[in-house]
C-alpha positions in Angstrom: -158.2 -16.6 -48.3 -156.3 -13.6 -47.3 -155.2 -15.2 -43.7 -153.9 -18.2 -45.5 -151.7 -16.2 -47.7 -150.5 -14.4 -44.9 -149.7 -17.5 -43.1 -147.7 -18.8 -45.9 -145.6 -15.1 -46.3 -145.0 -15.4 -42.3 -143.4 -18.9 -42.5 -141.1 -18.0 -45.5 -139.9 -14.9 -43.5 -139.3 -17.3 -40.6 -137.4 -19.8 -42.6 -135.4 -17.2 -43.9 -134.8 -15.8 -40.5 -133.7 -19.1 -39.7 -131.6 -19.7 -42.4 -130.1 -16.2 -41.9 -129.2 -16.7 -38.3 -127.8 -20.0 -38.7 -125.3 -18.4 -41.7 -124.3 -15.6 -38.9 -123.9 -18.4 -36.4 -121.2 -20.1 -39.0 -119.4 -17.1 -39.6 -119.1 -16.3 -35.8 -117.9 -20.0 -35.1 -115.4 -19.3 -38.2 -113.9 -16.4 -36.6 -113.5 -18.0 -33.3 -111.7 -20.9 -34.8 -109.6 -18.6 -37.0 -108.9 -16.6 -33.8 -107.8 -19.7 -31.9 -105.3 -21.1 -34.9 -103.6 -18.0 -34.8 -103.6 -18.1 -30.8 -102.0 -21.8 -31.2 -99.8 -20.4 -33.7 -98.4 -17.8 -31.9 -97.8 -20.2 -29.0 -96.0 -22.6 -30.9 -93.9 -20.0 -32.5 -93.2 -19.0 -29.0 -92.0 -22.6 -27.7 -89.7 -23.0 -30.8 -87.9 -19.8 -30.0 -87.7 -20.8 -26.4 -86.2 -24.3 -27.2 -83.9 -22.8 -29.5 -82.6 -20.0 -27.2 -82.4 -23.4 -24.8 -80.4 -25.4 -27.1 -78.1 -22.0 -27.3 -77.5 -22.3 -24.1 -76.9 -25.8 -23.4 -74.5 -25.7 -26.2 -72.6 -22.6 -24.9 -72.2 -24.5 -21.4 -71.2 -27.6 -23.1 -68.7 -26.0 -25.3 -67.2 -24.2 -22.0 -67.1 -27.6 -19.9 -65.7 -29.3 -22.8 -63.1 -26.6 -23.0 -62.2 -26.7 -19.3 -61.9 -30.6 -19.6 -59.4 -30.2 -22.3 -57.6 -27.7 -20.1 -57.4 -29.8 -17.3 -56.3 -33.0 -19.7 -53.6 -30.7 -21.0 -52.1 -29.5 -17.6 -52.2 -33.1 -16.1 -50.8 -34.2 -18.9 -47.8 -31.7 -19.1 -47.3 -32.6 -15.2 -47.0 -36.1 -16.2 -44.7 -35.5 -18.7 -42.4 -33.2 -16.3 -42.4 -36.1 -13.9 -41.6 -38.7 -16.3 -38.7 -36.1 -17.6 -37.5 -35.9 -14.1 -37.5 -40.0 -13.9 -35.8 -40.1 -16.8 -33.3 -37.6 -15.9 -32.6 -39.5 -12.5 -32.4 -42.7 -14.3 -29.6 -41.4 -16.8 -27.8 -39.7 -14.1 -27.7 -43.5 -11.8 -26.7 -44.9 -14.9 -23.5 -42.6 -15.5 -22.5 -43.2 -11.9 -23.0 -46.7 -12.6 -21.0 -46.6 -15.3 -18.3 -44.8 -13.5 -18.4 -47.3 -10.6 -18.0 -50.1 -13.1 -15.1 -48.2 -14.8 -13.6 -48.1 -11.6 -14.2 -51.6 -10.6 -12.5 -52.7 -13.8 -9.8 -50.5 -13.3 -9.2 -52.6 -9.5 -9.9 -55.8 -11.0 -6.9 -55.4 -13.4 -4.4 -54.4 -10.7 -5.6 -57.4 -8.6 -5.4 -60.0 -11.3 -1.5 -58.6 -12.1 -1.0 -58.6 -8.0 -2.5 -62.4 -8.1 -0.4 -63.4 -11.2 2.6 -62.1 -9.9 1.7 -63.8 -6.3 1.1 -67.4 -8.1 4.6 -66.8 -9.7 6.3 -66.1 -5.9 3.9 -69.4 -5.0 5.0 -71.5 -7.6 8.9 -70.7 -7.0 8.0 -71.3 -3.1 6.4 -74.5 -3.8 9.2 -75.9 -5.8 11.6 -75.0 -3.2 9.5 -76.9 -0.3 9.2 -79.7 -2.8 12.9 -79.8 -2.8 13.1 -79.3 1.1 10.4 -82.2 1.5 12.4 -84.5 -0.6 15.9 -83.7 1.6 13.9 -84.1 4.6 12.1 -87.5 3.7 15.5 -88.8 3.0 17.0 -87.9 6.3 13.7 -89.0 7.9 14.1 -92.8 6.4 17.9 -92.8 7.1 17.3 -92.0 11.0 14.4 -94.2 10.9 16.7 -97.2 9.7 19.2 -96.4 12.5 16.7 -96.8 15.1 15.4 -100.0 14.1 18.7 -101.6 13.8 19.4 -99.9 17.3 15.9 -101.3 18.8 15.7 -104.4 17.1 11.6 -103.2 16.4 10.0 -102.5 13.1 8.3 -99.2 13.0 5.0 -100.6 13.1 5.6 -102.3 16.0 7.3 -99.5 17.7 3.9 -97.2 16.7 1.8 -100.0 17.9 3.4 -100.3 21.4 3.6 -96.6 21.7 -0.1 -96.3 21.1 -1.2 -98.7 23.3 0.8 -97.0 26.3 -0.4 -93.6 25.4 -4.1 -95.2 25.2 -3.9 -96.7 28.5 -2.5 -93.3 30.4 -5.0 -91.1 28.4 -7.8 -93.3 29.5 -6.3 -93.1 33.0 -5.4 -89.4 33.2 -9.1 -88.8 31.3 -10.7 -90.8 34.2 -8.8 -89.2 36.8 -9.6 -85.5 35.5 -12.9 -86.1 34.7 -13.7 -87.4 38.6 -11.5 -84.5 39.8 -13.7 -82.0 37.8 -17.1 -83.6 38.3 -15.9 -83.9 42.1 -15.6 -80.3 42.5 -18.2 -79.2 40.4 -20.7 -81.3 42.7 -19.3 -79.7 45.7 -20.2 -76.2 44.4 -23.2 -76.9 42.6 -25.1 -79.5 44.5 -26.1 -77.9 47.3 -27.5 -75.1 45.3 -29.1 -76.9 43.2 -30.8 -79.3 45.1 -32.1 -76.2 47.6 -33.8 -74.6 44.4 -35.3 -77.4 42.9 -36.4 -78.7 46.0 -38.0 -75.2 47.3 -39.3 -75.3 43.7 -41.3 -78.2 44.0 -42.3 -77.9 47.8 -43.9 -74.6 47.0 -46.0 -75.7 44.1 -47.8 -78.9 43.7 -50.7 -79.3 41.0 -53.5 -81.4 40.9 -53.8 -83.3 37.4 -57.0 -84.5 35.7 -56.5 -87.7 33.0 -58.7 -87.1 30.3 -59.4 -89.5 27.4 -60.0 -89.1 23.8 -63.4 -90.4 24.4 -66.5 -88.6 26.5 -69.5 -90.5 27.9 -73.0 -89.3 28.0 -75.2 -90.8 30.6 -78.9 -91.5 29.3 -82.2 -91.2 31.5 -83.4 -94.7 29.8 -82.6 -97.1 26.9 -85.8 -95.3 25.0 -83.4 -92.2 24.6 -81.1 -93.8 22.2 -84.2 -94.1 19.8 -84.7 -90.2 20.0 -81.0 -89.4 19.9 -81.0 -91.4 16.2 -83.9 -90.2 15.2 -86.2 -91.5 12.2 -83.8 -93.1 9.5 -80.8 -91.9 11.4 -81.4 -88.0 10.8 -80.6 -86.7 14.5 -77.5 -88.8 14.7 -76.4 -87.5 11.2 -77.2 -83.9 12.1 -75.1 -84.2 15.6 -72.0 -85.8 14.0 -72.3 -83.1 11.1 -72.7 -80.0 13.4 -70.0 -81.1 16.1 -67.4 -83.3 13.8 -67.6 -85.8 16.9 -68.5 -89.4 16.0 -71.4 -90.7 18.2 -71.0 -94.3 19.5 -74.5 -96.0 20.2 -73.5 -99.7 21.3 -74.7 -102.1 23.9 -73.7 -100.1 27.0 -76.8 -99.3 29.2 -77.8 -95.9 29.2 -74.8 -94.4 28.0 -73.8 -92.5 24.6 -69.9 -92.5 23.8 -68.7 -89.2 22.0 -65.4 -90.1 19.9 -62.9 -87.6 18.8 -59.5 -86.4 18.3 -60.3 -83.1 18.7 -61.1 -82.3 22.8 -62.9 -79.1 22.4 -65.2 -80.3 19.7 -65.6 -83.1 22.2 -66.5 -81.0 24.9 -69.0 -79.0 22.4 -70.9 -82.2 21.7 -70.8 -83.7 25.2 -72.4 -80.4 26.5 -75.0 -79.9 23.5 -76.3 -83.6 24.1 -76.9 -83.3 27.6 -78.6 -80.3 27.3 -80.9 -81.9 24.0 -81.3 -84.7 26.3 -82.7 -82.5 29.3 -84.9 -80.6 26.8 -86.6 -83.5 25.5 -86.8 -81.8 21.5 -84.3 -83.6 19.6 -84.5 -82.7 15.5 -82.2 -81.4 13.3 -83.1 -77.6 13.4 -82.9 -77.8 17.3 -79.6 -79.4 17.1 -78.2 -77.0 15.0 -79.3 -74.3 17.2 -78.1 -76.1 20.5 -74.3 -76.8 18.7 -74.0 -73.2 17.7 -74.9 -71.8 21.2 -72.8 -74.2 23.1 -69.7 -73.4 20.5 -70.1 -69.5 21.6 -70.5 -70.7 25.6 -67.4 -73.0 24.9 -65.6 -70.4 23.5 -66.0 -68.0 26.0 -65.2 -70.5 28.5 -61.5 -71.3 26.9 -60.9 -67.3 26.6 -61.6 -67.1 30.7 -59.3 -70.4 31.1 -56.7 -68.5 29.4 -57.5 -65.2 31.1 -57.5 -67.1 34.8 -54.3 -68.9 34.2 -52.7 -65.6 33.5 -53.8 -64.3 36.6 -52.9 -67.0 38.8 -49.3 -66.9 37.5 -49.6 -63.1 37.7 -48.6 -62.4 34.2 -50.0 -59.6 32.2 -49.9 -58.0 28.7 -50.5 -61.1 27.1 -52.0 -60.5 23.3 -55.6 -62.0 23.4 -54.8 -64.7 20.5 -52.2 -65.9 22.9 -54.6 -66.1 25.8 -57.1 -67.8 23.6 -54.6 -70.6 22.8 -53.6 -70.9 26.3 -57.5 -71.5 27.2 -57.2 -74.0 24.6 -54.8 -76.1 26.6 -57.5 -77.0 29.0 -58.7 -79.4 26.8 -55.4 -81.0 25.8 -53.4 -83.8 27.7 -49.9 -85.0 26.9 -49.3 -89.0 28.6 -52.3 -88.3 30.5 -51.2 -84.9 32.0 -53.3 -81.6 31.7 -51.3 -79.3 29.5 -52.7 -76.1 30.9 -52.1 -77.4 34.4 -48.4 -78.7 33.3 -47.8 -75.3 31.7 -49.0 -73.1 35.1 -46.8 -75.3 36.7 -44.3 -74.7 34.6 -44.5 -71.1 34.9 -44.4 -71.2 38.8 -41.4 -73.4 38.9 -39.8 -71.2 36.5 -40.4 -68.0 38.5 -39.3 -69.7 41.9 -36.1 -70.7 40.4 -35.5 -67.4 38.6 -36.0 -65.5 41.6 -33.8 -67.9 43.7 -31.0 -67.1 40.9 -31.7 -63.0 41.1 -33.1 -63.4 37.0 -36.5 -61.5 35.5 -39.2 -63.7 37.9 -41.9 -62.2 35.4 -40.2 -63.1 32.1 -39.7 -66.6 33.2 -43.1 -67.3 34.3 -44.4 -65.9 31.1 -41.8 -68.3 29.3 -43.1 -71.2 31.5 -46.8 -70.5 30.8 -46.3 -70.1 26.7 -43.7 -72.8 26.4 -46.5 -75.6 25.3 -48.7 -73.2 23.2 -48.0 -74.8 20.3 -50.0 -77.9 21.5 -52.8 -75.7 21.1 -52.9 -76.2 17.5 -50.3 -78.8 16.5 -53.0 -81.0 15.4 -53.9 -78.2 12.8 -50.2 -77.1 11.8 -47.3 -79.4 10.4 -44.3 -79.4 12.4 -43.2 -79.9 16.1 -45.0 -78.2 18.7 -42.0 -76.2 20.1 -41.2 -74.7 16.6 -44.7 -73.7 16.1 -45.5 -72.2 19.3 -42.4 -70.1 18.7 -43.6 -69.0 15.7 -46.9 -68.0 17.6 -44.7 -66.2 20.2 -43.2 -64.1 17.8 -46.2 -63.6 15.8 -48.0 -61.7 18.8 -45.3 -59.8 20.2 -43.3 -61.8 22.5 -39.5 -61.0 23.4 -37.0 -62.6 21.4 -36.1 -64.4 25.0 -39.4 -65.9 25.7 -39.4 -66.7 22.1 -36.1 -68.9 22.3 -36.9 -70.2 25.4 -40.4 -71.9 23.9 -38.5 -73.0 20.8 -35.7 -74.7 22.7 -37.3 -76.1 25.5 -37.4 -79.9 24.0 -33.5 -78.9 22.5 -34.8 -78.7 18.9 -32.6 -75.8 19.1 -29.3 -75.3 21.2 -30.0 -73.3 24.5 -28.5 -69.8 24.0 -29.5 -68.3 27.6 -30.5 -68.9 31.2 -34.1 -68.5 30.5 -34.1 -71.4 28.1 -32.2 -73.5 30.5 -35.0 -72.7 33.2 -37.8 -73.9 30.9 -35.9 -76.9 29.8 -35.7 -77.7 33.7 -39.0 -76.6 34.9 -40.8 -78.6 32.0 -38.9 -81.8 33.1 -39.5 -81.5 36.5 -43.1 -81.0 35.9 -43.5 -83.9 33.8 -41.3 -86.4 35.5 -42.5 -86.4 39.3 -43.8 -89.4 40.1 -47.5 -89.4 39.3 -47.8 -86.7 37.0 -48.2 -88.7 34.1 -49.5 -92.0 33.1 -48.0 -94.7 30.8 -49.4 -97.8 29.9 -47.9 -101.1 31.7 -46.4 -102.7 28.6 -44.4 -99.6 27.8 -43.2 -99.0 31.5 -42.2 -102.6 32.0 -40.7 -102.5 28.2 -38.5 -99.6 29.6 -37.4 -101.2 32.2 -36.0 -104.3 30.4 -34.4 -101.9 27.8 -32.6 -100.5 30.6 -31.1 -103.5 32.2 -30.4 -104.9 28.7 -28.0 -101.8 27.9 -26.2 -102.3 31.1 -25.7 -106.0 30.8 -24.7 -105.7 27.5 -21.0 -103.8 28.7 -18.0 -106.0 29.7 -17.5 -106.3 33.4 -21.1 -106.1 34.6 -22.7 -108.4 36.7 -25.8 -107.2 37.7 -27.9 -104.3 36.8 -31.1 -103.2 38.5 -33.9 -100.5 37.4 -35.2 -98.7 40.2 -37.5 -95.9 41.0 -40.0 -96.9 38.3 -37.3 -96.8 35.8 -35.7 -93.6 36.4 -32.3 -94.7 38.1 -30.6 -97.6 37.0 -27.9 -99.2 39.4 -25.1 -101.6 38.0 -22.8 -103.8 39.9 -19.4 -104.2 38.0 -16.7 -106.8 39.0 -13.9 -105.4 40.7 -11.2 -107.4 39.1 -12.1 -106.3 35.8 -13.5 -102.8 36.1 -11.1 -100.3 38.1 -12.6 -97.2 39.7 -11.3 -94.9 36.8 -13.4 -97.5 34.1 -16.1 -97.1 36.6 -16.6 -93.5 35.6 -15.8 -94.1 31.9 -18.5 -96.9 32.1 -21.2 -94.8 33.7 -21.0 -91.9 31.0 -21.0 -94.8 27.9 -24.0 -96.6 29.4 -26.0 -93.1 29.9 -24.9 -92.2 26.3 -26.1 -95.5 24.9 -29.4 -95.1 26.9 -30.0 -91.4 25.3 -29.2 -92.9 21.8 -31.6 -95.8 22.0 -34.4 -95.4 24.1 -37.5 -92.7 24.4 -38.1 -91.6 27.8 -39.4 -88.6 29.8 -37.3 -86.5 32.3 -34.0 -87.9 33.0 -32.5 -91.5 34.1 -29.4 -91.7 36.9 -26.9 -94.2 35.9 -24.9 -95.2 39.3 -22.1 -97.8 38.8 -21.1 -99.6 42.1 -17.7 -101.2 42.3 -16.5 -102.9 45.6 -13.7 -105.2 47.0 -14.7 -107.9 49.4 -12.2 -109.9 51.6 -13.4 -112.9 52.8 -12.1 -115.4 55.6 -13.4 -117.9 57.5 -12.5 -118.9 61.3 -12.5 -122.2 62.2 
């Protein structure tokens, strides 16, 4: 019984101790939480104080920067105000000067008006006096004319007509004699030297020419290659034409494709690209574009090398790189079947030779000769004659005024004002007019010969005419009883002028009038 009671008491005590321990633990936890809360409050207060301090610092810095900006703006504004004020003062000063000048001019004009009025009055009086004198003179002339008509038995119109006819005949005869004498003297002095210079120039240089057409032909290894060039639904041929700008003509020509295009550089790019594609065997749009791009770069390099080689061969240095490139482009340009680059090189040599013989600047003459047809490299892209285009290009890229003028005047679009321009004209004519240099259609050639003989036969006194030396000389036989020696001189000049006005031709045409007197007798 006692043991049981002791056990219950013990349990009660243990329960009480447990409850007391829980209460103590709760108090300890509370104290710890209160301490942490106080610490957190202190930390928050510290952060707030630091934030306020930083905000004050930033505010002060912003105020300082704002003041600096305001000061700078004020200084800039004051400077602008001073400049504006200075400009206004200058404008005011100039306006005052202009007002003074206008006042002076106004005074001068007033004086001039008064002088003009005084002169007008004087001139009016002089005109009145002249009119009176003219009237008196007319009366005297009429009286004298009447007396002369009575004495001569002819009217004034008849006498005037007789006098004009007599003077016209004498004037034509004197003019013919004077022309003959002047031409004979000039020929004696100049013919020998001119012939020597021109023949020497031609003898020392002769170029080979390559006749190029507006089409190029690409040979194919077999007929099946045409189908591969066309491609499925025409994709390959469209890609080639779009990339090169050249038209492909695939017709019945066996194992050949024709490239047609006005631009010779594009046609060359297309020809090389197509030949390489055929050799490679891979023909599709992507490969076509890649090949055309590569060949275009190569052709550009070849053009530049051709221009540099031409300048080196001629011996001309210091030409602008763009002009060198344009000179190289002339390699792919032809004129009347004559390669323009080879023609330009020949003209340069001829100019240099003639300039050396005449004691002129040989280098400048060669430079003008090489560049004289430079406008033909771009005349299909720019409006205007190639001589004017070439002159603009030469001026743009720093050529001397004499060279620019020689380029502009080599086809007489401008009047030549120096010896250099005349030399370029002569060399250009020699290069283009020598036999075999240029090719033309047979129909055009025959038509020119017929026109020459037709013009000659249209003049009175001409019995026969012959166009010889491929149309470069016209020989005319005249009737000796109708045409005198003096008339033959005037006749040759009239025919030459009419040929110049009515016919287009390269080079020059020599007109020779032949008059002879024949005495015929028969021995029986």
